[in-house]
ZADO-1210 file (C-alpha; in nm, 4 decimals, padded with zeros to 6 digits):
<atoms>
<atom x="-00.4587" y="-01.1326" z="01.7409" code="MET" pos="1"/>
<atom x="-00.7171" y="-00.8723" z="01.6537" code="SER" pos="2"/>
<atom x="-00.7568" y="-00.6934" z="01.3245" code="LYS" pos="3"/>
<atom x="-00.4390" y="-00.5377" z="01.1853" code="LEU" pos="4"/>
<atom x="-00.4386" y="-00.1871" z="01.0414" code="THR" pos="5"/>
<atom x="-00.1642" y="-00.0857" z="00.8017" code="ILE" pos="6"/>
<atom x="-00.0857" y="00.2734" z="00.7109" code="VAL" pos="7"/>
<atom x="00.1705" y="00.3020" z="00.4333" code="ALA" pos="8"/>
<atom x="00.3034" y="00.6387" z="00.3225" code="SER" pos="9"/>
<atom x="00.4673" y="00.6538" z="-00.0198" code="ILE" pos="10"/>
<atom x="00.6306" y="00.9629" z="-00.1667" code="VAL" pos="11"/>
<atom x="00.7165" y="00.9334" z="-00.5347" code="ALA" pos="12"/>
<atom x="01.0017" y="01.1185" z="-00.6944" code="LYS" pos="13"/>
<atom x="00.8488" y="01.4190" z="-00.8714" code="GLU" pos="14"/>
<atom x="00.9416" y="01.2972" z="-01.2189" code="ASP" pos="15"/>
<atom x="00.8019" y="00.9478" z="-01.1441" code="LYS" pos="16"/>
<atom x="00.4648" y="01.0507" z="-00.9957" code="LEU" pos="17"/>
<atom x="00.2479" y="00.9156" z="-01.2793" code="GLU" pos="18"/>
<atom x="00.4410" y="00.5871" z="-01.2953" code="LEU" pos="19"/>
<atom x="00.4058" y="00.5287" z="-00.9210" code="VAL" pos="20"/>
<atom x="00.0374" y="00.6241" z="-00.9240" code="LYS" pos="21"/>
<atom x="-00.0380" y="00.3857" z="-01.2116" code="ALA" pos="22"/>
<atom x="00.1460" y="00.1001" z="-01.0391" code="GLU" pos="23"/>
<atom x="-00.0317" y="00.1640" z="-00.7071" code="LEU" pos="24"/>
<atom x="-00.3690" y="00.1625" z="-00.8792" code="LEU" pos="25"/>
<atom x="-00.2908" y="-00.1753" z="-01.0390" code="LYS" pos="26"/>
<atom x="-00.2761" y="-00.3332" z="-00.6922" code="MET" pos="27"/>
<atom x="-00.6208" y="-00.2249" z="-00.5724" code="ILE" pos="28"/>
<atom x="-00.8588" y="-00.4869" z="-00.7121" code="ASP" pos="29"/>
<atom x="-00.6265" y="-00.7845" z="-00.6759" code="ILE" pos="30"/>
<atom x="-00.5417" y="-00.6957" z="-00.3145" code="THR" pos="31"/>
<atom x="-00.9046" y="-00.6361" z="-00.2213" code="ARG" pos="32"/>
<atom x="-00.9791" y="-00.9907" z="-00.3424" code="ALA" pos="33"/>
<atom x="-00.7096" y="-01.1458" z="-00.1222" code="GLU" pos="34"/>
<atom x="-00.8046" y="-01.3597" z="00.1760" code="GLU" pos="35"/>
<atom x="-00.8004" y="-01.1505" z="00.4926" code="GLY" pos="36"/>
<atom x="-00.8271" y="-00.8108" z="00.3263" code="CYS" pos="37"/>
<atom x="-01.1062" y="-00.6120" z="00.4910" code="ILE" pos="38"/>
<atom x="-01.0309" y="-00.2898" z="00.3045" code="ASP" pos="39"/>
<atom x="-00.7464" y="-00.1471" z="00.1005" code="PHE" pos="40"/>
<atom x="-00.7826" y="00.2232" z="00.0263" code="ASN" pos="41"/>
<atom x="-00.5430" y="00.4485" z="-00.1614" code="LEU" pos="42"/>
<atom x="-00.5303" y="00.8239" z="-00.1001" code="HIS" pos="43"/>
<atom x="-00.3407" y="01.1072" z="-00.2708" code="GLN" pos="44"/>
<atom x="-00.2408" y="01.4242" z="-00.0867" code="ASP" pos="45"/>
<atom x="-00.4286" y="01.7360" z="-00.2025" code="ASN" pos="46"/>
<atom x="-00.1252" y="01.9603" z="-00.1513" code="GLU" pos="47"/>
<atom x="00.1487" y="01.7214" z="-00.2653" code="ASN" pos="48"/>
<atom x="00.0289" y="01.4898" z="-00.5430" code="PRO" pos="49"/>
<atom x="00.3504" y="01.2841" z="-00.5149" code="ALA" pos="50"/>
<atom x="00.2425" y="01.1688" z="-00.1674" code="HIS" pos="51"/>
<atom x="00.0227" y="00.8584" z="-00.1514" code="PHE" pos="52"/>
<atom x="-00.1169" y="00.6808" z="00.1512" code="LEU" pos="53"/>
<atom x="-00.2632" y="00.3338" z="00.1845" code="PHE" pos="54"/>
<atom x="-00.5049" y="00.2689" z="00.4699" code="TYR" pos="55"/>
<atom x="-00.5592" y="-00.1054" z="00.5000" code="GLU" pos="56"/>
<atom x="-00.7319" y="-00.3417" z="00.7395" code="ASN" pos="57"/>
<atom x="-00.6578" y="-00.7137" z="00.7547" code="TRP" pos="58"/>
<atom x="-00.8159" y="-00.9926" z="00.9578" code="THR" pos="59"/>
<atom x="-00.4709" y="-01.1030" z="01.0787" code="SER" pos="60"/>
<atom x="-00.1029" y="-01.0189" z="01.0536" code="ARG" pos="61"/>
<atom x="-00.0408" y="-01.3605" z="00.9010" code="GLU" pos="62"/>
<atom x="-00.2720" y="-01.2916" z="00.6062" code="LEU" pos="63"/>
<atom x="-00.1167" y="-00.9468" z="00.5598" code="TRP" pos="64"/>
<atom x="00.2237" y="-01.1162" z="00.5508" code="GLN" pos="65"/>
<atom x="00.0919" y="-01.3432" z="00.2748" code="THR" pos="66"/>
<atom x="-00.0027" y="-01.0268" z="00.0843" code="HIS" pos="67"/>
<atom x="00.3456" y="-00.8876" z="00.1422" code="MET" pos="68"/>
<atom x="00.4897" y="-01.1946" z="-00.0300" code="GLY" pos="69"/>
<atom x="00.2478" y="-01.1835" z="-00.3231" code="SER" pos="70"/>
<atom x="00.3512" y="-01.1752" z="-00.6880" code="ALA" pos="71"/>
<atom x="00.1611" y="-00.8517" z="-00.7558" code="HIS" pos="72"/>
<atom x="00.3452" y="-00.6708" z="-00.4756" code="LEU" pos="73"/>
<atom x="00.6774" y="-00.7987" z="-00.6125" code="ALA" pos="74"/>
<atom x="00.5769" y="-00.6694" z="-00.9568" code="GLN" pos="75"/>
<atom x="00.4959" y="-00.3276" z="-00.8067" code="TYR" pos="76"/>
<atom x="00.8346" y="-00.3190" z="-00.6312" code="MET" pos="77"/>
<atom x="01.0182" y="-00.4048" z="-00.9540" code="ALA" pos="78"/>
<atom x="00.8207" y="-00.1520" z="-01.1615" code="ALA" pos="79"/>
<atom x="00.8820" y="00.1340" z="-00.9154" code="THR" pos="80"/>
<atom x="01.2448" y="00.0602" z="-00.8270" code="GLU" pos="81"/>
<atom x="01.4250" y="00.3938" z="-00.8039" code="GLY" pos="82"/>
<atom x="01.0983" y="00.5904" z="-00.8313" code="ALA" pos="83"/>
<atom x="01.0194" y="00.6211" z="-00.4589" code="ILE" pos="84"/>
<atom x="01.1580" y="00.9094" z="-00.2534" code="GLU" pos="85"/>
<atom x="01.0297" y="00.7904" z="00.0843" code="LEU" pos="86"/>
<atom x="00.8364" y="00.4905" z="00.2147" code="PHE" pos="87"/>
<atom x="00.7070" y="00.4568" z="00.5710" code="THR" pos="88"/>
<atom x="00.4924" y="00.1696" z="00.6984" code="LEU" pos="89"/>
<atom x="00.3015" y="00.1496" z="01.0258" code="TYR" pos="90"/>
<atom x="00.1481" y="-00.1687" z="01.1700" code="GLU" pos="91"/>
<atom x="-00.1276" y="-00.0572" z="01.4047" code="MET" pos="92"/>
<atom x="-00.4186" y="-00.1801" z="01.6140" code="LYS" pos="93"/>
<atom x="-00.7419" y="00.0033" z="01.6801" code="GLN" pos="94"/>
<atom x="-00.7801" y="00.0946" z="02.0468" code="ILE" pos="95"/>
<atom x="-01.1031" y="00.2947" z="02.0435" code="ALA" pos="96"/>
</atoms>
């Protein structure tokens, strides 16, 4: 399988914005060091600061799945439980 692109959209509850942002930022360096991670970039919407977007590229779906089972992702999930309004994840492939 070719490179896997992940686009993850996260909307924090308004009163939990800073908590969610801090927890998302904690994942950056450790994820970038993971095997298979090509890039892992976090964005924040200019108009809606509660909306975050990860744009990620992985060498394979299998290595991304390893990331999905990682301890630091589990810690993020526990820390932000009840703080997320909406989460949408897209698994994509580059076609051009």
